[in-house]
C-alpha positions in Angstrom: 92.5 86.6 56.1 91.1 86.1 59.6 90.9 89.3 62.0 94.3 89.7 63.3 94.4 89.4 67.3 94.9 93.2 68.6 98.0 93.6 66.2 99.2 96.3 64.4 101.9 95.9 61.0 105.2 97.1 62.6 105.6 99.8 60.4 102.3 101.5 61.8 103.6 101.6 65.4 105.1 104.8 66.6 108.8 104.2 67.1 109.4 104.2 70.8 106.4 103.2 71.9 105.1 99.8 73.3 101.9 98.1 73.0 100.4 95.3 74.6 99.6 92.9 72.4 97.4 90.2 74.8 97.0 91.5 77.9 97.8 89.0 80.9 94.5 87.1 81.8 93.7 87.0 78.0 92.2 84.2 75.6 96.5 83.4 75.2 96.8 80.5 77.8 96.6 80.0 81.5 100.1 79.7 81.8 101.0 83.1 80.3 100.9 86.7 80.9 101.4 89.7 78.8 102.6 89.8 75.3 104.2 93.3 74.6 106.0 94.8 71.7 108.4 98.1 71.7 109.7 99.3 68.2 112.6 101.4 69.0 112.9 104.4 67.0 115.7 102.8 64.2 113.1 100.2 63.3 114.0 97.4 65.8 111.6 95.2 67.3 111.3 93.7 70.6 108.4 91.6 71.7 108.3 89.7 75.0 105.7 86.7 76.4 105.9 86.6 80.2 105.3 83.5 81.7 105.0 84.2 85.6 105.4 80.3 86.5 108.4 79.4 84.4 111.9 79.9 86.2 113.7 79.8 82.7 113.9 82.5 79.9 114.8 82.1 76.2 115.9 85.1 74.7 116.1 85.6 70.5 117.3 87.5 67.9 115.7 87.0 64.4 116.9 87.9 60.8 114.7 88.6 58.2 117.3 86.8 55.6 117.4 83.2 54.9 118.4 81.2 51.7 116.1 82.3 49.5 117.2 85.7 49.7 121.1 84.4 48.4 122.2 84.6 44.6 123.7 81.7 43.3 127.4 83.1 43.9 126.3 83.4 47.6 124.0 80.0 48.3 125.1 79.0 51.8 126.2 82.5 52.9 123.6 83.2 55.5 123.9 79.5 56.6 128.1 80.3 56.6 127.0 83.4 58.6 125.4 81.3 61.4 128.5 79.7 62.0 130.5 82.5 62.0 128.9 84.6 64.3 130.1 82.2 67.0 133.7 82.9 66.2 134.7 86.3 68.2 133.8 90.0 68.5 135.9 92.6 69.6 134.9 91.6 73.3 135.1 87.9 73.3 136.4 85.2 71.4 134.8 81.9 70.5 135.7 80.4 73.5 134.3 83.0 75.9 131.0 83.1 74.2 130.5 79.2 74.5 131.9 79.6 78.0 129.8 82.4 79.1 126.4 80.3 78.8 128.2 77.1 79.9 129.4 78.6 83.0 125.2 79.1 84.4 124.4 76.0 82.6 122.4 77.6 79.8 122.1 76.6 76.3 123.2 78.7 73.1 122.6 77.7 69.6 121.1 79.3 66.4 119.5 77.7 63.0 118.9 78.8 59.5 115.6 78.5 57.6 114.7 79.6 53.9 113.1 82.3 55.0 115.0 83.8 58.3 117.4 83.1 60.8 117.5 83.0 64.7 120.3 83.2 67.6 118.7 82.2 70.8 119.9 81.2 74.3 118.1 79.6 77.4 118.8 80.3 80.5 117.5 80.8 84.3 115.3 84.0 84.5 118.2 85.3 86.9 120.8 85.1 84.0 118.7 86.7 81.8 120.6 89.8 81.0 124.0 87.6 80.3 121.9 86.1 77.5 121.1 89.4 76.3 124.5 90.7 76.0 126.0 87.6 74.8 123.5 87.0 71.9 123.3 90.7 71.5 127.0 91.4 71.1 127.6 88.6 68.6 124.7 89.4 66.4 126.0 92.8 66.2 129.5 92.8 66.5 130.4 89.8 64.3 134.4 90.2 63.5 134.4 87.8 60.7 138.0 87.3 60.7 139.2 86.0 57.7 140.9 83.2 59.6 137.7 82.2 60.6 136.3 82.2 57.3 138.9 80.0 56.1 138.6 77.4 59.2 134.7 77.4 59.0 134.8 76.5 55.6 136.3 73.0 56.1 133.9 72.7 58.4 130.5 73.3 56.4 131.8 71.6 53.8 132.1 68.4 56.0 128.4 69.4 57.4 127.6 69.3 53.3 129.1 66.0 53.1 127.7 64.7 56.4 123.8 65.8 54.9 124.6 64.2 51.4 126.1 60.8 52.9 122.2 60.5 54.7 119.5 59.8 52.3 117.1 60.4 54.3 117.8 64.1 54.6 119.3 64.3 50.8 115.8 63.0 49.4 114.1 66.2 50.7 116.9 68.5 48.9 116.2 66.3 45.6 112.5 66.7 45.8 113.1 70.7 46.4 115.1 70.8 43.2 112.7 68.9 41.6 109.4 70.6 42.6 111.0 74.4 42.7 114.0 74.0 40.3 116.9 76.1 40.4 115.7 79.0 42.4 116.7 80.0 45.6 114.1 78.0 47.4 115.0 75.1 45.3 118.5 75.0 46.8 119.8 73.4 49.6 120.3 75.8 52.7 123.8 74.8 53.3 124.8 76.0 49.9 126.8 73.5 47.5 130.7 72.5 47.6 131.4 75.0 44.4 129.7 77.9 46.3 131.2 77.4 49.8 134.8 76.7 48.0 134.0 80.1 46.2 132.9 82.1 48.6 135.0 84.6 49.8 135.4 87.0 53.3 134.4 90.0 51.5 131.5 88.3 49.9 130.3 87.2 53.5 130.9 90.2 55.2 128.6 92.3 52.5 125.8 90.1 53.1 126.2 90.9 57.0 126.4 94.3 56.9 123.2 94.3 54.0 121.1 92.1 56.0 121.9 92.4 59.6 120.4 95.8 60.0 118.0 96.9 63.1 114.8 97.2 60.5 115.6 93.7 59.7 115.9 92.1 63.4 113.3 91.1 65.6 114.3 90.5 69.6 112.1 88.0 71.2 111.9 86.9 75.2 109.5 84.8 76.7 109.4 83.0 80.0 109.6 85.1 83.7 110.9 88.2 82.0 109.9 91.9 82.4 109.4 93.8 79.2 111.1 96.8 80.3 114.1 95.4 81.7 114.2 93.3 78.6 114.2 96.5 76.3 116.4 98.6 78.5 119.4 95.9 78.6 118.5 95.5 74.6 118.5 98.9 73.8 122.0 99.2 75.8 123.6 96.2 74.1 122.9 97.7 70.7 123.9 100.8 71.4 127.3 100.0 72.4 127.8 98.2 69.1 126.4 101.5 67.1 123.5 99.1 65.7 120.5 100.8 66.8 120.3 102.4 63.3 119.0 106.0 62.2 116.1 107.0 64.1 112.7 107.2 61.9 113.5 104.2 60.0 110.7 101.7 60.0 110.8 98.2 60.6 111.0 95.8 57.7 107.6 94.7 56.1 106.5 91.3 56.7 107.8 88.8 53.6 104.4 88.1 52.4 102.9 86.6 49.3 100.7 84.2 47.2 101.8 83.3 44.3 101.0 80.1 42.7 103.2 77.7 40.7 102.8 75.2 38.8 103.9 71.4 39.5 106.1 70.2 37.3 105.5 66.5 37.5 108.3 64.1 36.6 110.7 62.1 38.4 113.9 63.1 39.8 116.7 60.0 40.7 119.8 60.3 42.5 121.8 56.4 41.9 123.6 55.5 44.9 124.5 51.9 46.2 122.4 52.8 49.5 120.6 49.2 51.2 117.5 51.4 51.2 115.1 53.1 48.7 114.0 56.8 50.0 111.5 58.5 48.1 109.6 61.6 48.4 106.3 62.1 46.1 105.0 65.4 46.7 102.7 68.7 45.1 102.9 72.7 45.5 101.3 73.2 49.0 100.1 76.6 50.2 101.5 79.8 51.3 102.3 80.5 54.9 99.1 82.9 55.3 96.5 80.8 53.2 93.6 80.6 55.1 93.0 76.8 54.1 96.7 76.3 55.9 94.5 74.9 59.0 92.3 72.6 56.6 95.8 71.2 55.4 96.9 70.8 58.5 93.8 68.2 59.3 94.4 66.9 55.7 98.1 65.8 56.6 97.6 64.4 60.0 95.3 62.3 58.4 97.5 61.2 55.5 100.7 60.8 57.6 100.8 62.5 60.9 101.3 59.8 63.3 100.6 56.2 64.0 97.2 56.1 63.5 97.5 57.8 60.2 96.4 56.3 56.9 100.0 55.9 55.3 101.4 54.6 58.5 98.4 51.8 58.9 98.7 50.8 55.2 102.5 51.1 54.5 103.6 49.9 57.4 101.1 48.3 60.2 98.7 46.2 57.3 101.4 45.2 54.8 105.2 45.9 56.5 106.4 48.0 53.6 108.3 50.1 55.6 109.9 51.1 58.6 109.4 55.0 58.3 106.5 56.6 56.5 104.9 60.0 56.8 103.5 62.9 55.2 104.6 66.8 55.9 103.6 70.2 54.8 105.8 73.1 54.1 104.7 76.8 54.0 106.8 80.0 52.7 105.8 83.5 52.4 104.4 82.7 48.5 104.4 79.2 47.9 104.6 76.2 49.7 105.1 72.3 49.2 103.0 69.1 50.7 104.9 65.8 50.5 104.8 61.8 51.2 108.3 60.4 52.5 108.9 56.8 52.8 112.2 54.4 53.2 112.0 50.6 52.1 113.7 47.8 50.5 114.8 48.5 47.0 112.6 45.8 46.3 109.4 47.3 47.7 109.4 50.8 46.3 106.9 50.0 43.6 104.7 48.7 46.3 104.9 51.7 49.1 104.8 53.8 45.8 101.3 52.2 44.7 100.1 52.5 48.3 100.8 56.0 48.4 99.6 57.3 45.2 96.0 55.1 46.0 96.0 56.8 49.2 96.4 60.5 47.8 94.0 59.7 44.8 91.2 58.0 47.5 91.9 61.5 50.0 91.5 63.7 46.6 88.5 61.9 45.5 86.4 61.3 48.8 87.9 63.6 51.2 88.1 62.3 54.6 85.8 60.6 57.1 84.3 62.5 60.6 86.0 60.4 62.8 89.6 61.0 61.0 88.5 64.4 61.1 87.6 64.8 65.2 91.3 62.8 65.5 93.2 64.7 63.3 91.4 68.1 65.4 92.4 66.7 68.8 95.9 65.5 67.4 96.8 69.1 66.2 95.2 70.9 69.5 97.0 68.8 71.9 100.5 68.8 70.3 100.2 72.6 69.9 99.6 73.1 73.2 102.1 70.9 74.7 104.6 72.8 72.5 103.6 75.9 73.8 104.6 74.8 77.5 108.2 75.9 77.6 109.8 79.2 76.9 111.9 78.2 73.4 108.2 77.7 71.8 107.3 81.0 73.0 110.0 82.6 71.8 109.9 80.9 68.8 106.3 82.0 68.2 106.7 85.8 69.0 109.6 85.9 66.4 107.8 83.4 63.4 104.5 85.9 64.2 106.7 89.1 63.6 108.9 88.6 61.4 106.7 86.4 58.5 103.5 86.1 59.7 102.7 89.5 60.8 100.1 88.6 63.1 99.9 87.3 66.6 97.3 84.6 67.1 96.0 83.7 70.5 96.6 80.0 71.9 92.9 80.0 72.2 92.1 81.3 68.6 94.7 78.8 67.1 92.5 76.1 68.6 89.3 77.7 67.2 90.3 78.0 64.2 91.2 74.0 64.1 88.2 73.2 65.2 86.7 75.4 62.8 87.9 73.2 60.0 84.9 71.5 58.2 84.7 67.7 56.0 84.0 70.2 53.2 87.2 72.1 54.1 89.4 69.3 53.8 88.0 67.5 50.7 88.2 71.0 48.8 91.8 71.6 49.7 92.7 67.6 48.7 91.1 67.9 45.7 93.0 71.4 44.7 96.3 70.2 45.8 96.0 67.0 44.9 95.2 67.4 41.4 98.1 67.7 39.8 100.7 64.9 38.6 102.6 64.9 41.8 106.9 64.9 41.6 108.7 62.2 42.8 112.7 62.0 44.1 114.3 58.9 44.7 117.7 58.3 45.8 118.4 54.2 45.8 120.0 51.8 43.8 118.0 52.1 40.5 119.5 53.5 37.1 116.6 54.5 35.0 114.2 56.7 36.3 111.3 55.8 34.0 110.5 52.5 36.1 109.3 55.1 38.3 106.2 56.8 36.4 102.9 56.1 37.7 
C-alpha cells in the first residue's frame, strides 16, 4: 500500500479526541479548508471538510452494512431499511421528515450499495443544524412500524419489477450472478420477489438493531462547516436518541481484504422478446485497496471510458454497431469486476462481441500506446477534480475513505498516483486481468447460450 496521508486507523485514535487529517492550505486543493475527525467515546466517528467558499453544506450518515452482509432469507433487507427510515420516528412522521427539508429548499436522499448505506441531506449552510437533526433522527430512531413495512413492501416489489423490465440494468445483475454465483455479492441489492415477500417486520427490525450501532456509523459533513459545531450538534442528536453507544467501544474496522477468486467463464442467457440485445462481457477485477487500481483506471478509460475510447470508436463510430458501449470497473473489499457493456440490434450481437473480444485480446497482448496513456491520465485527473467541486462529492469522499478505504488521500496525491501510472503498469494489469476466459451475460431474444461461445 502507498503510505497513508496523515491517517490513523479509527481504532487507534483516542476516543473523545479530534485529529486534523489534512490541514487548511495543505495539498488538498485550493477550494478546501481543514479535514478533521473526532472519535466519540462510544465509537461514533465524525469527519468534516471545510470549504470556505461554499454557501451550502452536505451532511451524511454512513452505515457499514450493505447487501453483501445479508443471508439469503434477508436478501434486500438493507435496501428495505433505507426505505423505512423515511417513514417515521417518535418525533416525526413521513410528511414531517420530507417537509422539513423541502421548507428550506434542501435535498434529502439515501442509497444502498453492496458494502455500505448512506443517508444524506444538502442544504444552505445556515440550515445545517436542521439537516443534522432530521437525518440523525431518522437513522437512530426509526419506528419500523408494521404498517409501514407492509406498505413499503409493495413499493419495493414495484421497484424490483421496474428494474427487471429495464434490460440495461438487469444485465448487470445477470453478470454479477454469473461471475460471483449465489453469494451475497452476486445477488441483487434490491433482493428478490421471494425474499421481500417473505421478510417479516421482526427480521427487518433485528437487522436494524444489529447494524445501526454507533461503532458502525460514520458521520460526514462538507461545505461551509465548523467541525466543533457539527460535533456538538451530532452528539446532542445521538444522545437524545440514546444512540451514542457505550464508552470505551472502539469503532468498527474498515472492511478490507484481497482474496482472489477464479473466473467461471461461460454464458448466462436470459431470454426475453426485447428489441435490443444487451450483453456484458467481463472478468474478475481488483480489490478496492489494490495499488494496481490506478493502472486499471487508465486501462478502463482507454478501452471504454469516453468518446475517444477504443470501444466507442471501433463499435459505434467506425462500424455503427451499437448506440451504447462502454467498459467499467467495480471494486469491493476482497475482489472486483471488470466488464464491457453493449446494447445493439440482435442481428448485430455477434459482430459486437467479436469487436469487443478483439479489443480485449489486443490490449492484453500489447498494452496501450503512449498517446492513449497521456489522454487517459488527463481524462481521469480532470474528471476527478471537477467531481470534487461540490459539497456532496466531498462528503462522500470522507465517508468512503473512513468506512471502506481506511485512508484519506489528498486530491494532489490522487493526481500524483494517476500520473505515476506507466505503460508497463497498464500492460501488466491488462495481461493479468484479461488472461482468463471472460464471463458473458446476455439479455435478448435468443434461445441457445451456445451460440455466444467465443
